N, C-alpha and C positions, 0 to 999 in steps of 0.2 A: 484111352485116347490113342495109344500107339497102334492098336488094331485098326482104328479109323484111318490113321495116316497111311497104312498099308494099302488101302483101297484106291486112293488117289493122292499122289504126292503133292504137298504144298508148293508154292512157287520156290524158286531156287534159294531165295533169302529165308524161306520158312514162314515169313509173315508179310502182310496180313494173311490170316487164315480164316476162311468164311465157312460156317456150318449152317445148313438149312435143315430144319426139323418140321415135318408135316405129320399128319396122322389123324386118327379118329378122336373125337372129343372124349375127354376123360381117360385117354391112354397114357398120359404122363409127359406130354410135350413140354409144358411149362416147367415141370419138375426136372426133367432132363436138362433143359436150357439153364435153369438156375444152378444145377450141379456143375455144368460145364463153365458157367460164368464164375462160380466160386473157385473152381480148380485152376482155371487159366486166366483169371482176371479179365474175362470177356464182358462185352456189353451185349445185352439181349435186346433185339428189336422185335417187337410183337406185331404180328400181322393184324391183330385186332386193332392196332392203331391206324391201319389202312382200310378200315371198314368203309364201304362205299356210302356216299351221301344218298339221301332218298331219291334224287333224280336219276341215279345210276342203277337203282334196284329194279330193273325191268326183268321180265321173265327170260328174255334172250340173254341179258347180261348175267343173271344168276345161274343160267345153264353153263356159263363159262367159268364161274367161280365167284364167290361172295367176297371179293376184295377189290380195292381200287388199284389195280396193277400198274396203270399208267402213272399214278402218283408215286407209288413205290419206286418205279423205274426212274422217275425224274428227281425225287427228293432224297432217296436213300441210296439206291444202287450205284450212282456215280462215285459215291464217297466210300463205299465199303472197302474197296481194294487199296485205297490210298493210305489207310491207317491214321489219317488226320481226323480231328474232331469235326462235327457238323451238326446241323439241326434239321428237324423235320416237323411237320404239323401232325398232331395226333387227332384222330376223329374220336370224339367223346360220345359213345353210344347213349349214355344216360341223358345227355343234353341234346342229342340229335344234331350236333354241329361240331365244328373244329374247336378244340380246346384253345383258350386264349394264349397260353404259354406253349412255346415249341418244346419238343423233346430235345435235350442236348446230349449228343453222343460224344463222349470224350475220345481223345486219341487212344488208339490201342491196336494191338496186333491180332487179336482174336475177336471175331464178331459172330454172334449167333442170331439167326433169323428164325423165329419159331411161331408156329400156329398153323391152323388149317389154311390151305392155299399157298403156303410158302414154297412148295415145289411145283407150282404152276409152270407149264412149259416156257412161258415168257421170262421166268426167273431162274430156271435151273442152271443156266450158264454162269451164274454168279458164285456158285458154291464149290468149295474144295471137297466137302463131304456132305452127303445127303442121308437123312435118316427118316424112316417112316415108323411111327409109333402105332402099333396095332393093339387091339384089345378084344377079347371075346364079348359078344353082345350082352351076356348076363352080367359080366363084371362091369362093363360100361354102364349098364343100367343102374347097378348098385352105387357106383361112384357118382354118377350124375344125381341120383336121388339124394345122396349124402351132401353133395356140394350145392345143388340147386333147389332142393325141396321138391315136393310133389308137383306143384304148378310149374316149376322150372323144368322138371323132367318131362312133363307133358309137352311143353314148348319145344324142347330138344327133340323129342320123338316125332312131333308133328312137323317141325320146320327145319331145324339145323341138321339133324342126322340125315334126312333125305337129301338135302342140298349137298352135304359133304360126300355122301355115298355116290351121288350122280357125278360129282367132280372127280372122285377117285377113279371111277370106271371110265368116264369120258377121256381122261388124260393119262390113264395108266400110271397113276401116281405111285402106288406101292411097288410096281415092277421097275419103275424108273429110279427108285431110291437105291443108294449104295448099300444100305443096311435096313433091316426091319427088326425092331425091338418089340417084345411082348412081355407084359407083366407076368410074374410067376403065380399070381392068384389074386 
């Protein structure tokens, strides 16, 4: 973490400290976020919680990124820097609607926002450190097959990976990140 702090200094008080992690599916974003949470008693906000409802999943909207950025900016972003606790609504993909109970974010000095679309241009200003998790396509495929099974892998290859790749290119996500991490194998 000290190397990460060298890239962009935290506020004068040192906290709150906000980390944004974006990258390719299967590249280890969630694993990195959990490791940081354990090391620094951080709370992890998953961009998956901000999946857009069906009415927002238009081709034009998906070209911008597959997240409900406006909701993130109104429900989570104003509270990240305060260090105070807050709640936000989680979109439940399995139910296709918002979860009945809000996510409760406890007070804390370190917050990690992880998931694809976390480094969208509308969100970049929120972070003290930004990380892009990269992965070679062959390793990505093996990890997704192990995690999602053959049918899930097919869906990722047909739907999610092309959406992510278009987003990365359109917004220069990897180049905008302070750090790029790649698995060793």
